[in-house]
Every structure is written in structure tokens, then in C-alpha cells.
C-alpha positions as CSV (number, residue, x, y, z in Angstrom):
1,M,18.6,2.2,-49.1
2,S,15.8,4.7,-49.2
3,A,16.0,8.0,-47.5
4,G,14.0,8.4,-44.2
5,V,14.1,4.8,-43.2
6,D,15.9,4.1,-40.0
7,D,18.2,1.1,-40.5
8,A,19.2,1.0,-36.8
9,P,18.4,-2.3,-35.1
10,T,15.4,-2.0,-32.9
11,T,15.6,-3.1,-29.4
12,V,12.6,-4.6,-27.7
13,A,12.4,-3.8,-24.0
14,M,11.1,-6.8,-22.2
15,S,9.5,-6.3,-18.9
16,I,9.6,-9.2,-16.5
17,A,6.4,-9.4,-14.6
18,T,7.0,-10.6,-11.1
19,P,4.5,-13.3,-10.1
20,T,2.6,-12.7,-6.9
21,L,3.3,-16.1,-5.4
22,F,4.0,-14.7,-2.0
23,T,1.6,-12.2,-0.4
24,N,2.1,-10.1,2.7
25,P,0.6,-12.0,5.7
26,K,0.1,-8.7,7.5
27,T,-2.1,-7.4,4.7
28,E,-4.0,-10.6,4.6
29,R,-4.7,-10.5,8.3
30,K,-5.7,-6.9,8.2
31,D,-8.1,-7.6,5.4
32,M,-9.5,-10.6,7.3
33,F,-10.0,-8.6,10.5
34,D,-11.6,-5.7,8.5
35,S,-14.1,-8.1,7.0
36,L,-14.8,-9.7,10.3
37,L,-15.3,-6.3,12.0
38,K,-17.7,-5.3,9.2
39,A,-19.6,-8.5,9.6
40,T,-19.8,-7.9,13.4
41,V,-21.1,-4.4,12.9
42,G,-23.7,-5.8,10.4
43,L,-24.9,-8.3,13.0
44,I,-25.2,-5.5,15.6
45,K,-27.1,-3.4,13.0
46,L,-29.4,-6.3,12.0
47,P,-32.1,-5.7,14.7
48,I,-32.3,-2.1,13.5
49,D,-32.8,-3.3,9.9
50,I,-35.6,-5.6,11.1
51,A,-37.3,-2.7,13.0
52,A,-37.0,-0.5,9.9
53,D,-38.6,-3.3,7.8
54,V,-41.5,-3.5,10.3
55,V,-42.0,0.3,10.3
56,T,-41.7,0.7,6.5
57,L,-43.6,-2.6,5.7
58,G,-40.6,-4.2,4.2
59,G,-39.7,-1.0,2.3
60,A,-43.1,-0.7,0.6
61,I,-43.7,2.7,2.1
62,N,-40.4,4.3,1.0
63,E,-40.3,2.3,-2.3
64,T,-37.0,0.5,-1.8
65,N,-36.2,-2.3,-4.1
66,E,-35.2,-4.7,-1.3
67,P,-36.0,-5.0,2.4
68,Y,-33.3,-3.6,4.8
69,T,-33.0,-7.0,6.4
70,S,-32.2,-8.7,3.1
71,K,-29.6,-6.1,2.3
72,G,-28.0,-6.4,5.7
73,I,-27.8,-10.2,5.6
74,K,-26.3,-10.1,2.1
75,Q,-23.7,-7.6,3.3
76,I,-22.9,-9.8,6.3
77,M,-22.5,-12.9,4.1
78,S,-20.3,-10.9,1.7
79,N,-18.0,-9.8,4.5
80,L,-17.7,-13.3,5.9
81,D,-16.9,-14.6,2.5
82,N,-14.2,-12.0,2.1
83,A,-12.8,-12.9,5.5
84,T,-12.4,-16.6,4.6
85,K,-10.6,-16.0,1.3
């Protein structure tokens, strides 16, 4: 045998990944209610977004890429989608 070579058997540590088959229902409910609350706040804020679009001519005056109403509706839809997952 050559010098410097370790002839000891190597052990391979195997990690067992636990599958996430079961999720915590409390966490799921909390996430759902958080998303529903955000969607409700978005609905309350929607008339303000519409007024901002009227005043800024749909964001043309302040050079926004997208009207406030469009951003608000997309956020509401995203929150509702997250709530139903």
C-alpha cells in the first residue's frame, strides 16, 4: 500500500428526508385568513386607486408603468388565489 492513502472504510451518512405529507392545519388557516384579509383591504382600497387614476390620468402624469386600479385588482386576485390554495 502506498503511503498517505487512507485505507479505512468510508462511511456514507444518509439523511432521510421526511416527506411533507401532513401539513399543520393551523398554519394553513392562518395563511388563508391572511390572504383573505389582504384581499379585503385591497377591495376597500380600490376606490382610492380609481380616484388616483382619475387624478393622474391613469398614471400618465407621474409616469407609472401601470394604472393603480390594474395593480390593485391584480393584487386582489393574487391574494384570493393564495387563499384558495
